[in-house]
C-alpha positions in Angstrom: 140.2 109.0 60.2 138.8 105.9 58.8 136.6 105.2 61.8 132.9 106.3 61.3 132.5 107.0 65.0 135.4 109.4 65.0 133.9 111.3 62.1 130.5 111.4 63.8 132.2 112.5 67.0 133.8 115.4 65.2 130.3 116.5 64.0 128.9 116.0 67.5 126.5 113.2 66.5 128.3 110.1 67.8 126.7 108.0 70.5 128.5 107.9 73.8 131.3 105.3 73.9 130.8 104.3 77.5 127.8 102.6 79.2 124.7 104.8 79.7 123.9 104.7 83.4 120.6 106.4 82.8 119.5 103.6 80.6 120.6 101.0 83.1 118.7 102.8 85.9 115.6 103.0 83.7 115.8 99.2 83.0 116.3 98.4 86.6 113.4 100.7 87.6 111.1 99.1 85.0 112.1 95.5 86.1 111.5 96.5 89.8 108.1 98.0 88.9 107.1 94.9 86.9 108.1 92.6 89.8 106.2 94.8 92.3 103.1 94.6 90.1 103.4 90.9 89.6 103.7 90.3 93.4 100.7 92.6 94.1 98.6 90.7 91.5 99.6 87.4 93.0 98.8 88.6 96.5 95.4 90.0 95.4 94.5 86.7 93.6 95.5 84.7 96.7 93.3 86.9 98.9 90.4 86.5 96.5 90.8 82.7 96.4 91.0 82.5 100.2 87.9 84.6 100.7 86.0 82.7 97.9 86.9 79.4 99.6 85.8 80.7 103.0 82.5 82.0 101.5 82.0 78.7 99.7 82.5 76.5 102.8 79.5 77.8 104.7 76.8 77.1 102.0 78.4 73.7 101.2 78.4 72.7 104.9 74.8 73.9 105.3 73.8 72.0 102.2 75.4 68.9 103.6 73.1 69.1 106.6 75.6 70.1 109.2 74.2 72.5 111.7 75.8 74.4 114.6 74.9 71.9 117.3 76.4 69.0 115.5 79.5 70.9 114.4 80.3 72.5 117.8 82.4 69.6 119.1 84.5 69.5 115.9 85.0 73.2 116.1 86.1 73.1 119.7 88.6 70.4 118.9 89.9 72.4 115.9 90.3 75.4 118.1 92.1 73.5 120.8 94.5 72.0 118.1 95.1 75.5 116.7 95.9 76.9 120.1 98.3 74.0 120.8 100.0 74.4 117.5 100.4 78.2 118.0 101.8 77.6 121.5 104.2 74.9 120.2 105.4 77.1 117.4 106.0 80.1 119.7 107.7 78.1 122.4 110.1 76.1 120.1 112.2 79.2 119.6 112.7 79.9 123.3 111.4 82.6 125.6 113.2 85.5 123.8 111.6 84.7 120.5 108.2 84.2 122.1 108.4 87.7 123.7 109.6 89.4 120.5 106.9 87.7 118.4 104.2 88.5 120.9 105.3 92.1 121.0 105.3 92.2 117.2 101.8 90.7 117.0 100.6 93.3 119.5 102.4 96.2 117.8 101.3 95.4 114.3 97.6 96.5 114.7 98.7 99.6 116.5 101.0 100.6 113.6 98.2 100.2 111.0 96.0 102.8 112.7 
């Protein structure tokens, strides 16, 4: 009886000798919550930055003297290149991937309602 833990165990005050699964679960839950909050904050900051950039583009372009009639050919070319890039990305994976992606794109707005 030289061990202090044995004496404390006899009194019922000794800490448990094995690992505490409740503590481990609490630590994992806290780490998961912190990661979730960090990813939400990063996503929110990214959205704010994108919307700020989009909102800043229009006044800067207008201040540069670019109006709709002179920008229309550039926008048509940008739209055509975007459509070509989207078609290329969808068709590289084959017809099965194109169908599954198009179904997912069509289904996503319906699931949000």
